[in-house]
C-alpha positions as CSV (number, residue, x, y, z in Angstrom):
1,M,-97.4,36.8,-102.8
2,R,-99.2,37.3,-99.7
3,A,-102.4,37.8,-101.6
4,L,-101.8,34.8,-103.9
5,A,-100.8,32.5,-100.8
6,Q,-104.3,33.4,-99.4
7,T,-106.3,33.2,-102.5
8,T,-104.6,29.8,-104.0
9,P,-106.2,27.3,-101.6
10,I,-109.7,28.7,-102.1
11,V,-110.8,26.5,-105.2
12,R,-109.4,23.3,-103.3
13,H,-112.6,23.5,-101.1
14,S,-115.6,23.8,-103.1
15,K,-118.1,24.1,-100.2
16,R,-116.1,26.1,-97.8
17,T,-117.8,29.9,-98.2
18,F,-117.2,32.8,-96.5
19,P,-119.9,32.3,-93.9
20,L,-118.3,29.1,-92.9
21,V,-114.9,30.9,-92.5
22,I,-116.8,33.1,-90.1
23,E,-118.1,30.1,-88.0
24,E,-114.6,28.9,-88.2
25,S,-113.4,32.1,-86.8
26,A,-115.9,31.9,-83.9
27,T,-113.4,28.8,-82.8
28,R,-110.4,30.5,-83.7
29,F,-110.7,33.9,-82.2
30,G,-113.8,33.6,-79.9
31,E,-114.2,36.4,-77.8
32,A,-112.0,38.8,-79.8
33,P,-113.7,41.7,-81.3
34,A,-115.0,41.6,-84.7
35,L,-117.4,44.3,-85.4
36,L,-117.7,47.5,-83.2
37,C,-119.7,50.5,-83.4
38,D,-121.2,53.2,-80.9
39,E,-124.3,51.1,-80.3
40,A,-122.6,47.7,-79.7
41,V,-119.5,45.6,-79.9
42,W,-119.6,42.0,-81.3
43,S,-117.1,39.1,-80.5
44,F,-116.6,36.7,-83.5
45,R,-118.5,34.4,-81.4
46,D,-121.5,37.1,-81.2
47,L,-121.1,37.8,-85.2
48,S,-121.2,33.7,-85.8
49,E,-124.1,33.1,-83.4
50,R,-125.9,36.0,-84.8
51,A,-125.6,34.7,-88.4
52,D,-126.6,31.5,-87.2
53,R,-129.9,32.8,-86.0
54,Y,-130.4,34.5,-89.3
55,A,-129.7,31.2,-91.1
56,R,-132.3,29.3,-89.0
57,W,-134.8,32.0,-89.7
58,A,-134.3,32.0,-93.4
59,L,-134.7,28.4,-93.6
60,A,-138.0,28.7,-91.8
61,Q,-139.3,31.6,-93.9
62,G,-139.0,29.2,-96.8
63,L,-135.6,30.9,-98.3
64,T,-134.6,27.8,-100.3
65,P,-131.6,28.0,-102.4
66,G,-131.8,30.6,-105.0
67,T,-134.4,32.3,-103.4
68,V,-134.0,36.2,-102.9
69,L,-133.8,38.6,-100.2
70,G,-133.6,42.4,-100.6
71,L,-131.6,44.0,-97.8
72,M,-132.3,48.1,-97.3
73,I,-131.0,48.6,-93.9
74,P,-127.9,51.2,-92.9
75,N,-124.4,50.1,-91.9
76,S,-124.3,48.1,-88.8
77,P,-123.6,44.7,-87.5
78,D,-126.7,43.1,-88.2
79,Y,-126.3,44.1,-92.1
80,L,-123.3,41.5,-92.2
81,A,-125.1,39.0,-89.9
82,I,-128.1,38.9,-92.1
83,W,-126.5,38.2,-95.5
84,L,-123.9,35.5,-94.0
85,G,-126.8,33.8,-92.4
86,V,-129.2,33.8,-95.3
87,T,-126.2,33.0,-98.1
88,R,-125.3,30.2,-95.5
89,V,-128.1,28.1,-96.4
90,G,-128.1,29.0,-100.0
91,G,-130.5,32.1,-100.1
92,V,-129.3,35.1,-102.5
93,V,-129.0,38.5,-101.0
94,A,-129.9,41.7,-102.9
95,L,-127.6,44.7,-101.3
96,L,-130.2,47.3,-102.2
97,N,-128.6,51.0,-102.2
98,T,-130.5,52.8,-99.6
99,G,-130.4,56.1,-101.5
100,L,-132.7,54.8,-104.0
101,Q,-136.2,55.9,-104.6
102,G,-139.2,55.6,-107.2
103,A,-138.9,53.8,-110.4
104,A,-135.2,53.1,-109.8
105,L,-136.1,51.2,-106.5
106,V,-139.0,49.4,-108.1
107,H,-136.6,48.4,-111.0
108,A,-133.8,47.1,-108.4
109,I,-136.4,44.9,-106.7
110,D,-138.1,43.4,-109.9
111,I,-135.0,42.6,-111.7
112,V,-133.6,40.3,-109.0
113,A,-137.2,39.0,-108.2
114,A,-137.0,39.4,-104.6
115,S,-139.8,37.4,-102.7
116,H,-138.6,38.8,-99.3
117,L,-137.5,42.2,-98.1
118,I,-136.0,43.4,-94.8
119,V,-136.3,47.2,-94.5
120,A,-135.1,49.4,-91.9
121,E,-137.9,51.3,-90.3
122,G,-136.4,54.6,-91.5
123,Y,-136.9,53.3,-95.0
124,L,-140.3,52.0,-94.9
125,D,-142.1,55.2,-96.3
126,T,-139.6,55.2,-99.2
127,F,-140.7,51.1,-99.6
128,R,-144.5,52.0,-99.0
129,E,-144.5,54.5,-101.9
130,I,-143.6,52.2,-104.4
131,A,-144.9,48.8,-103.3
132,A,-147.9,48.5,-105.5
133,R,-145.7,49.3,-108.4
134,L,-143.5,45.9,-107.9
135,K,-144.4,43.1,-110.5
136,V,-144.5,40.4,-107.3
137,E,-145.4,41.3,-103.7
138,P,-142.5,40.7,-101.3
139,T,-143.0,39.3,-97.7
140,L,-141.7,42.4,-95.6
141,W,-139.8,42.1,-92.7
142,V,-138.9,45.4,-90.6
143,W,-135.7,45.6,-89.1
144,G,-135.0,48.4,-86.3
145,S,-138.5,48.7,-85.5
146,T,-139.5,50.2,-82.2
147,D,-142.8,47.9,-82.3
148,I,-141.5,44.6,-80.6
149,E,-144.3,42.7,-82.3
150,E,-143.0,44.1,-86.0
151,R,-139.4,44.0,-85.0
152,L,-137.1,41.2,-86.9
153,E,-134.7,41.0,-84.4
154,G,-137.1,40.6,-81.6
155,R,-138.2,37.1,-83.6
156,L,-134.5,35.8,-83.6
157,P,-134.7,34.1,-80.3
158,E,-137.3,31.6,-81.9
159,W,-134.4,30.0,-83.5
160,P,-131.5,29.3,-81.0
161,E,-128.3,28.7,-82.3
162,R,-127.0,24.9,-82.2
163,P,-124.8,22.6,-84.3
164,W,-126.5,22.0,-87.7
165,N,-127.7,18.6,-89.0
166,A,-126.5,17.7,-92.6
167,P,-129.8,17.0,-93.7
168,E,-131.4,20.1,-92.6
169,F,-130.2,22.1,-96.0
170,A,-128.1,21.8,-98.9
171,A,-125.3,23.9,-98.6
172,P,-123.9,26.0,-101.3
173,G,-120.4,25.9,-103.1
174,L,-118.1,28.3,-104.4
175,D,-119.9,28.5,-107.8
176,D,-123.4,29.5,-106.7
177,R,-124.5,32.8,-106.3
178,A,-124.6,34.6,-103.3
179,L,-125.4,38.3,-103.6
180,Y,-126.6,40.8,-105.8
181,I,-124.7,44.1,-105.9
182,Y,-126.0,47.0,-107.6
183,T,-124.1,49.1,-110.4
184,S,-125.0,51.9,-112.6
185,G,-123.3,50.5,-115.6
186,T,-123.1,52.5,-118.7
187,S,-126.7,53.7,-119.0
188,G,-130.2,53.7,-117.1
189,F,-131.3,52.1,-114.0
190,P,-128.8,50.1,-111.9
191,K,-127.8,47.0,-112.9
192,A,-127.8,43.8,-110.4
193,V,-124.2,42.4,-110.6
194,N,-124.1,38.3,-110.3
195,I,-121.7,37.8,-107.1
196,S,-120.6,34.2,-106.4
197,H,-119.2,32.6,-103.2
198,F,-116.1,32.2,-104.8
199,R,-115.8,36.3,-105.7
200,I,-116.5,36.9,-102.0
201,M,-113.9,34.4,-100.9
202,Q,-111.5,35.7,-103.7
203,W,-112.3,39.5,-102.6
204,A,-112.0,39.0,-98.8
205,H,-108.6,37.1,-99.0
206,W,-107.1,38.7,-101.7
207,F,-107.1,42.2,-100.0
208,A,-106.3,40.2,-96.7
209,G,-103.1,39.6,-98.1
210,L,-102.5,42.7,-100.0
211,M,-102.9,44.4,-96.4
212,D,-101.5,42.0,-94.5
213,T,-104.2,42.1,-92.0
214,S,-103.6,40.4,-88.7
215,P,-105.6,40.3,-85.1
216,A,-103.8,43.6,-84.4
217,D,-105.7,45.5,-87.0
218,R,-109.0,47.4,-86.9
219,M,-110.5,48.8,-90.1
220,Y,-112.5,51.9,-90.1
221,N,-115.4,51.3,-92.4
222,C,-117.6,54.2,-93.4
223,L,-118.5,53.2,-96.7
224,P,-122.2,52.1,-97.6
225,M,-122.4,48.1,-96.8
226,Y,-124.5,47.7,-100.2
227,H,-121.2,48.2,-102.1
228,S,-118.7,45.6,-102.6
229,I,-116.0,47.8,-100.9
230,G,-117.8,48.6,-97.9
231,G,-119.9,45.3,-97.6
232,V,-117.3,42.9,-98.5
233,V,-113.8,43.9,-98.9
234,A,-113.6,46.5,-95.9
235,V,-115.0,43.7,-93.8
236,G,-114.0,40.4,-95.1
237,A,-110.2,41.3,-95.4
238,P,-109.7,42.0,-91.6
239,L,-112.1,39.5,-90.4
240,V,-110.7,36.4,-92.3
241,N,-107.2,37.0,-90.3
242,G,-108.7,37.9,-87.1
243,G,-108.8,41.5,-87.3
244,S,-111.9,43.8,-86.2
245,V,-113.9,46.5,-88.1
246,V,-115.0,49.8,-86.9
247,L,-118.5,50.5,-88.6
248,R,-119.8,53.9,-89.0
249,P,-123.2,54.9,-90.6
250,K,-121.6,57.3,-93.0
251,F,-118.5,59.3,-93.3
252,S,-118.2,62.7,-91.2
253,A,-114.9,64.9,-91.9
254,S,-115.6,66.5,-88.4
255,E,-115.6,63.2,-86.5
256,F,-113.2,61.3,-88.7
257,W,-110.0,61.8,-86.6
258,P,-111.1,61.7,-83.2
259,E,-112.8,58.3,-84.2
260,I,-109.5,57.1,-85.8
261,S,-107.8,57.8,-82.9
262,R,-110.6,56.7,-80.2
263,W,-111.1,53.3,-81.9
264,R,-107.2,52.9,-82.4
265,C,-107.7,52.2,-86.2
266,T,-104.7,50.7,-87.9
267,L,-106.6,50.6,-91.5
268,F,-108.7,52.8,-93.4
269,Q,-110.8,52.1,-96.6
270,Y,-111.1,55.0,-98.7
271,I,-112.7,56.5,-101.8
272,G,-110.6,59.5,-103.2
273,E,-113.5,61.7,-102.4
274,L,-113.2,61.2,-98.6
275,C,-109.5,61.9,-98.8
276,R,-110.1,65.1,-100.4
277,Y,-112.4,66.4,-97.8
278,L,-110.1,65.7,-95.2
279,V,-107.2,67.4,-96.6
280,N,-109.4,70.4,-97.5
281,G,-110.8,70.4,-93.8
282,K,-109.6,72.5,-90.7
283,P,-106.7,71.3,-88.8
284,Q,-107.7,68.7,-85.9
285,A,-105.5,68.0,-82.8
286,A,-106.4,64.2,-83.7
287,E,-105.2,64.2,-87.0
288,K,-101.8,63.0,-86.1
289,Q,-102.6,61.0,-82.9
290,H,-103.4,58.2,-84.7
291,L,-102.2,54.5,-85.3
292,L,-103.0,54.2,-89.0
293,R,-100.4,52.1,-90.9
294,L,-102.0,51.6,-94.1
295,C,-105.0,53.4,-96.1
296,C,-106.5,51.5,-99.1
297,G,-108.9,52.5,-101.6
298,N,-109.4,53.8,-105.0
299,G,-110.0,57.2,-106.7
300,L,-107.0,59.3,-105.3
301,S,-105.6,61.8,-107.3
302,A,-102.1,62.8,-107.3
303,D,-102.7,65.9,-105.6
304,V,-104.6,64.9,-103.0
305,W,-102.6,61.7,-102.8
306,R,-99.6,63.8,-101.5
307,R,-101.5,66.3,-99.4
308,F,-103.1,63.2,-97.6
309,K,-99.9,61.4,-96.8
310,E,-97.8,64.3,-96.0
311,R,-100.5,66.2,-93.6
312,F,-101.7,63.2,-91.7
313,D,-98.3,61.4,-91.7
314,I,-99.8,58.3,-93.3
315,P,-97.1,55.4,-93.4
316,H,-98.6,53.3,-96.9
317,I,-101.2,54.1,-99.5
318,L,-102.6,50.9,-101.1
319,E,-104.4,52.1,-104.1
320,Y,-105.9,50.0,-106.6
321,Y,-108.6,49.6,-109.6
322,A,-111.5,47.3,-109.6
323,S,-115.2,47.2,-110.6
324,T,-118.1,45.0,-109.2
325,E,-118.6,43.1,-112.3
326,G,-115.5,43.4,-113.7
327,A,-112.8,40.7,-114.2
328,L,-110.3,43.7,-114.6
329,S,-108.2,44.8,-111.6
330,L,-105.2,46.6,-111.0
331,F,-102.9,47.2,-107.7
332,N,-100.5,49.8,-106.9
333,C,-98.3,48.5,-104.4
334,E,-95.3,50.6,-105.2
335,E,-97.1,53.7,-104.3
336,N,-96.5,54.9,-107.8
337,V,-98.4,58.6,-106.8
338,G,-101.4,59.2,-109.0
339,S,-101.4,55.8,-110.8
340,I,-104.3,53.1,-110.3
341,G,-101.7,50.1,-110.6
342,R,-100.3,47.6,-112.9
343,V,-100.3,44.1,-113.7
344,P,-97.1,42.5,-112.2
345,A,-95.4,40.2,-114.1
346,L,-96.3,36.9,-112.2
347,L,-100.2,37.6,-113.1
348,K,-99.6,38.4,-116.5
349,H,-100.3,34.9,-117.4
350,R,-103.8,35.1,-116.0
351,Q,-104.9,38.7,-116.5
352,N,-104.4,40.1,-120.1
353,V,-105.0,43.8,-120.1
354,A,-105.3,46.1,-123.2
355,L,-106.2,49.8,-124.2
356,I,-108.0,50.1,-127.4
357,H,-108.8,53.4,-129.3
358,S,-112.6,54.1,-129.5
359,D,-114.8,56.6,-130.9
360,E,-115.3,59.7,-129.2
361,Q,-118.9,60.3,-130.0
362,S,-120.3,56.6,-130.2
363,G,-117.8,55.0,-127.7
364,E,-117.5,52.1,-129.8
365,P,-114.1,50.3,-130.5
366,I,-112.1,51.5,-133.7
367,R,-111.4,48.5,-136.2
368,D,-109.1,48.2,-138.8
369,A,-109.8,47.0,-142.2
370,A,-109.6,43.5,-141.0
371,G,-112.1,44.4,-138.3
372,R,-109.4,43.9,-135.4
373,C,-109.3,46.4,-132.6
374,R,-105.9,48.8,-132.5
375,R,-104.2,49.0,-129.5
376,C,-103.2,52.3,-127.8
377,A,-99.5,53.0,-127.8
378,V,-97.6,54.1,-124.2
379,G,-99.3,57.5,-123.4
380,E,-102.4,57.3,-125.5
381,V,-105.7,57.3,-123.9
382,G,-108.1,54.3,-124.8
383,E,-110.7,52.1,-123.3
384,A,-109.3,49.3,-121.0
385,I,-110.4,45.8,-121.7
386,V,-109.3,42.5,-120.3
387,E,-109.3,39.1,-122.0
388,I,-112.3,37.0,-120.4
389,R,-110.8,33.5,-119.4
390,S,-112.0,30.2,-117.5
391,D,-109.8,30.9,-114.6
392,A,-112.3,31.5,-111.7
393,A,-110.5,34.3,-110.3
394,V,-110.8,36.5,-113.5
395,R,-114.0,35.3,-115.1
396,F,-117.1,37.5,-115.8
397,E,-120.1,36.7,-114.0
398,G,-122.1,39.2,-115.6
399,Y,-125.8,40.6,-114.6
400,T,-129.1,39.4,-114.3
401,D,-129.9,40.9,-117.7
402,P,-128.5,38.8,-120.4
403,E,-128.5,41.7,-122.8
404,A,-126.5,44.0,-120.3
405,S,-124.0,41.1,-119.8
406,A,-123.4,40.7,-123.5
407,S,-123.0,44.0,-124.2
408,K,-119.8,44.1,-121.8
409,R,-118.4,41.3,-124.1
410,L,-116.0,42.6,-127.0
411,R,-115.5,39.7,-129.5
412,D,-112.8,38.9,-132.2
413,V,-110.6,42.1,-130.7
414,F,-107.2,40.8,-132.1
415,N,-108.0,37.5,-133.0
416,A,-110.9,35.4,-134.3
417,G,-113.0,34.2,-131.5
418,D,-111.2,36.1,-128.8
419,S,-113.5,37.3,-126.1
420,W,-112.8,40.6,-123.6
421,Y,-114.4,42.5,-121.1
422,R,-115.2,45.9,-121.6
423,S,-114.3,48.2,-118.4
424,G,-116.3,51.2,-119.7
425,D,-113.0,53.4,-118.5
426,L,-110.5,55.5,-120.3
427,M,-107.0,55.1,-119.2
428,R,-103.4,55.8,-120.4
429,Q,-100.3,53.5,-119.4
430,D,-97.0,54.7,-119.1
431,G,-93.4,52.7,-120.2
432,A,-93.2,51.0,-116.9
433,G,-96.5,49.7,-117.1
434,F,-98.6,51.6,-114.6
435,F,-102.1,52.7,-115.7
436,Y,-103.7,56.1,-115.1
437,F,-107.8,56.6,-115.1
438,V,-108.8,59.5,-117.4
439,D,-112.6,59.1,-117.4
440,R,-115.4,56.9,-118.1
441,I,-116.6,56.3,-121.6
442,G,-120.2,57.0,-122.7
443,D,-122.9,58.3,-120.9
444,T,-121.9,57.8,-117.0
445,Y,-119.6,60.2,-115.0
446,R,-118.2,59.3,-111.7
447,W,-119.0,61.8,-108.8
448,K,-118.9,61.7,-104.8
449,G,-117.3,58.1,-105.3
450,E,-120.4,57.0,-107.3
451,N,-121.1,56.3,-111.1
452,V,-124.0,58.3,-112.2
453,A,-126.4,57.2,-115.3
454,T,-126.9,60.6,-117.2
455,S,-130.1,58.6,-118.9
456,E,-131.5,58.1,-115.4
457,V,-131.2,61.9,-114.3
458,A,-132.5,63.1,-117.5
459,E,-135.6,61.2,-117.5
460,C,-136.1,62.4,-113.9
461,L,-135.6,65.9,-114.6
462,R,-138.2,65.6,-117.7
463,G,-140.7,64.8,-115.3
464,F,-140.8,68.2,-113.5
465,E,-143.4,70.5,-114.8
466,G,-142.2,73.2,-117.2
467,I,-138.7,71.1,-118.5
468,V,-139.3,70.1,-122.0
469,D,-136.2,68.2,-122.3
470,A,-133.2,67.4,-120.4
471,A,-129.4,66.7,-121.2
472,V,-127.2,65.4,-118.6
473,F,-123.2,65.4,-118.6
474,G,-120.2,65.4,-116.1
475,V,-118.2,68.7,-116.0
476,R,-114.7,68.9,-114.4
477,I,-113.7,71.2,-111.6
478,P,-109.9,71.8,-110.8
479,G,-108.5,69.9,-108.0
480,I,-111.8,67.7,-107.4
481,E,-112.0,64.2,-108.3
482,G,-114.6,62.8,-110.7
483,S,-117.1,65.0,-112.7
484,A,-119.8,67.1,-111.1
485,G,-123.4,66.7,-112.6
486,M,-124.9,69.4,-115.0
487,A,-128.1,69.4,-116.7
488,A,-129.2,71.3,-120.0
489,L,-132.6,71.9,-119.4
490,Q,-135.0,73.2,-122.6
491,V,-137.8,74.8,-120.5
492,E,-141.0,76.3,-121.5
493,G,-141.7,79.4,-119.5
494,P,-140.3,80.3,-116.0
495,L,-139.0,77.5,-113.8
496,D,-139.2,77.4,-110.2
497,L,-135.8,76.6,-109.2
498,T,-136.8,76.1,-105.2
499,E,-139.5,73.6,-106.4
500,L,-137.0,71.8,-108.6
501,T,-134.6,71.6,-105.8
502,H,-137.3,69.5,-103.6
503,Y,-138.2,67.7,-106.7
504,V,-134.8,66.3,-107.3
505,K,-134.3,65.8,-103.5
506,S,-137.2,63.6,-103.1
507,R,-136.2,61.3,-106.5
508,L,-132.4,61.2,-106.9
509,P,-129.7,60.3,-104.5
510,H,-127.4,63.1,-103.5
511,Y,-124.6,62.2,-105.7
512,A,-126.9,61.8,-108.9
513,R,-128.4,65.6,-108.3
514,P,-127.1,68.0,-110.8
515,L,-124.7,70.5,-109.4
516,F,-125.2,73.1,-112.1
517,I,-128.3,74.0,-114.5
518,R,-128.4,75.8,-117.7
519,L,-131.7,77.0,-119.0
520,L,-132.3,76.7,-122.8
521,Q,-134.9,77.6,-125.2
522,Q,-133.7,74.8,-127.6
523,M,-131.4,71.9,-127.5
524,P,-128.8,71.8,-130.1
525,V,-129.3,69.0,-132.2
526,T,-128.2,67.8,-135.5
527,G,-130.1,67.4,-138.6
528,T,-131.0,64.0,-137.8
529,H,-132.0,65.4,-134.1
530,K,-129.1,64.0,-132.6
531,L,-128.3,65.8,-129.3
532,K,-124.9,67.7,-129.6
533,K,-123.6,67.3,-126.3
534,A,-120.2,68.0,-127.2
535,E,-121.3,71.7,-127.6
536,L,-122.7,71.7,-124.1
537,L,-119.7,70.0,-122.8
538,Q,-117.5,72.4,-124.1
539,A,-119.8,75.3,-122.5
540,G,-119.7,73.8,-119.4
541,F,-120.7,76.1,-116.5
542,N,-118.8,79.3,-117.7
543,P,-121.4,82.1,-117.9
544,A,-119.0,83.7,-120.5
545,T,-119.5,81.0,-122.9
546,T,-123.2,81.5,-123.4
547,G,-126.2,84.1,-123.0
548,D,-128.1,81.4,-121.1
549,P,-128.8,81.3,-117.5
550,I,-126.6,78.8,-115.4
551,F,-127.1,78.0,-111.9
552,F,-125.3,76.4,-109.1
553,F,-126.5,74.6,-106.4
554,D,-125.3,76.2,-103.0
555,S,-125.2,73.7,-100.3
556,V,-125.0,76.6,-97.7
557,A,-128.2,78.3,-99.0
558,G,-129.7,74.8,-99.7
559,D,-130.8,76.3,-103.2
560,Y,-129.7,77.2,-106.9
561,V,-128.1,80.6,-107.3
562,A,-127.1,82.3,-110.5
563,V,-123.4,81.6,-111.7
564,N,-121.7,85.0,-112.6
565,G,-118.4,85.5,-113.6
566,E,-116.9,86.2,-109.9
567,L,-118.8,82.7,-108.5
568,F,-117.3,80.9,-111.6
569,D,-113.8,82.0,-110.5
570,G,-114.5,81.0,-107.0
571,I,-115.7,77.2,-107.8
572,Q,-112.9,77.2,-110.4
573,G,-110.3,78.5,-107.9
574,G,-111.6,76.6,-104.8
575,Q,-112.7,79.4,-102.8
576,V,-116.5,78.0,-103.4
577,R,-117.7,74.7,-101.2
578,V,-118.6,72.3,-103.7
């Protein structure tokens, strides 16, 4: 009810966007802290003034409505200020994954046609390696440079904060695009999701209501700000109600509890993998010396949920399910352990969710003789879909790629002419209406809180000398969320695994690098040369199932080591660090 109360008024003010909410907050909350980190503490007034300077800078660079700026900098107060300022005057900001390299980064920049780029000094070499391969050469701005002549922040005083005059620019409305946020989708390179000003307002205020945020709250945010959760939800939900956000460049298990205590945080935005690291960590004095009242996030398995809550005395956990591009969202406000949530009765009129049967091999829906999809019964596993409606809160805004957008729509599902959004996720539902996540459908798997496209990883591996072909898939490890990456490699001659380690580290983000490698002389294929991936999945990384050599990436040794029976048992039993 709080979430509905905070989001219902949004549509009544078509020009009130999130940047304007922050401007209003500068008057309302003034010198109260908004963003905090070891390097700086910004008040609401500081944030508003900084965003205002970036807005004037954007206008001076010709970032007219619809012009795209790519942002590739680490978590920092400036991250939020930049996209607030640019979107305030109608520009669109593409939040580039700082882990992207090579062809994936080229693709991410090209598909949004970014004409300007703000790149942190630490990522300049990565950008320069691919600059010549871009379709259009963007204007480059360096953030965080030690060279004051090159440093973007050093230019900001040229555009002092002052009241806006109406004719200076055409203010965007709720339906206008504000951001591009990337998702791996079901296959291939990252897709750019269209994010309107309305969706930003909806996300921020909905979660503000769910978490009941107030000026007394401090959110601990160590998630990447190029994601919808770390960059919009975790910052927006506290700020709209006068709370503050503690920003950290990345998660650290050893520093987590001391920082939670030092910053006096009351909220934590998690992904399940982070909670697993914490419950598997050594006891710390600070782990119960905290003020956390609620932890909000997704991907928390039942086992980790119980251990996390009990060991650290967490009063409340708010688990939910959502995706950047999707119209489907589920919320577990009742703390039903292991569930990703349900659709409450008062929202069923606008969010119609169903589970349907799909073919295990193709992933396509199974239809009956009349061409209609088959609903799953209680307890049966199926793909989650949601009916696409005109209601702004549940509409599907799609990707920059029309074909990719079309592939997420399913038509004539239960009735002629109906249209549904495909989540790509397999779930089951119990008799009380609660949903439980089972796995990703098709050629992706989830690891370290990220969706990994197997085709992208396989394509990278095929570029290494000696690898004839590659098949990539996810394998399950007991007690660990998601699926670990495994690559079956058809090789020609000896393979230098140390060199392969250096190769994948330079080309793939950490979460996409294969944890296991199996070397084959020949890929298992059908008579029509289609890969028998089911055989590879069934064998997994157990050396007893095959005579092929299997290797495991040992993070301590920093290299691949052979998997024998003892190592396999250690990984399965949780004695070996994964």
